[in-house]
N, C-alpha and C positions, 0 to 999 in steps of 0.2 A: 579755595586755595590761595594762598598768599603770593603776591607779586613782588619781586625783588628787583633790584638794579640789574642792568644787562650783564655786568661783570659777575655779579654773584650768582645769577641765573646761569651764566655759561660754566661757572665752577660747579654748581650743583648737578647740572645736566651732564657735564663733561666726566664726572666721576662715576656716573652709571653707565656710561658707554664704553665701547672697546678702543676708542681713540684718545685715550688719556694723554699720550704723548703729543699728539697734535693740538689737543686743547690747551696743555700746559704751555707748549711752544707760543701759541697765539695770545694766551691770556697773560704770562709774565711779562712785566716791564723790563727793559734791558737793565735799569738800575735797581732792580728789586734787591730787598734786604730780608733774608730768612733768619729767624730766631728759632733756633732748635732746644728743645727740652734737654738734649744730651750733650750739645757742643757749647762751650762756654763764650765763644765769640760769634758775632754775627757774621753770617755767610753773604757775601755781597756779589750781586750780578745775577743776570739771567741764568748762566750756566750752572752755576752752584745751586741756586734756588730750584732750577729744574731738577738737578740731579737728587736733591733731598725730597721735594715733593713727589717725584715720580717714584723713587724708592719707598717712601712712605706709603703711596698708593698701593704699591706691591705687597707691602706688608699688612696694612690695616684692612685692604679690601679682600684679602685671600680667602678668609674663612667665611665671608659673608654675613657677619653679625654687625659691621660698622653701621651706625645709623646717627644722623643729627637729631638731637633730641630738642633743642632750642635754637633759634635763630633771631637775632637782633641786628637790625641795621638801621644806622642812622648817618645821612650823609654819605660820605666816602668810606665809612667804617662798618665793619661787620664782625660779630661775635657769634661764633657757631659752637655751642655745646655738643659734644659727641659721646658715644659709649660704644664699646665693642668688647669682645673677649678673645684673648689669644692664648693658647696653650693653658686654658683653664683660668687665666687670670682676667678679672674683670677690670677694664680701663675705662676711665672717665677722663675727658680732656676738653680743652678749649682750643679752637683756632681763632686767631684775631688777624682779620684781613684788612688792609687798608688798600683802597683802589686809587689810582690817579684819575685825573680829569677825563682821560681816554677810557676809562673802564678796565684798565690793566691793573694787575696787582703789582703794587708798589713796595708793600711790606707784608710779611706773613709770620706770625709768631704762634708757636705751639707750646701748650702747657698741659701736663699730665699728672694724674694721680691714680692710685697710691704709689709710693716709693717702689714696691715690686713691680708695678707696671712700667714705671720710668726704666728699671733695670732691664725687664724684658724688651722693651722697645730698643734700648740701647744695643742689646745683643743681636736682635733681629736687624736692626738698621745697619749696624756695622758689617754684617753679613752681606747685606743687600748692596750697601755701597761698594764694598770690596769687589763684588761680581760685576757692578756697574762699571767699574774703572779698569777691569781686565780688558786687554785688547782682544778683539773677536778672533 
């Protein structure tokens, strides 16, 4: 089994557990920048990055088909290719993560294909984010 940096190991392990919110809160740097495949401007700061990554975990991991198929790590950068299926649409994507010197996520960029996958994720994420922003 491949051994990755502490930050990447925390990311991979945290996705499998039921403490995703806690893992994200600990792993995201305060000045993190998130690049979404469906939002045209970078989302800056821990709070926005948390909201998008937690929402994405709710969408992508819901049906249990999400898996990383290739992981490449070099220095502070990691590229993780993934596949999943949502509502009958096969989704192929890439998470590009840059960690800071403390092992926290400093930048997170997601790219998706094909176009109908981007459209489906946009639809599901907007619903998830709307629910996330509603007061309890």
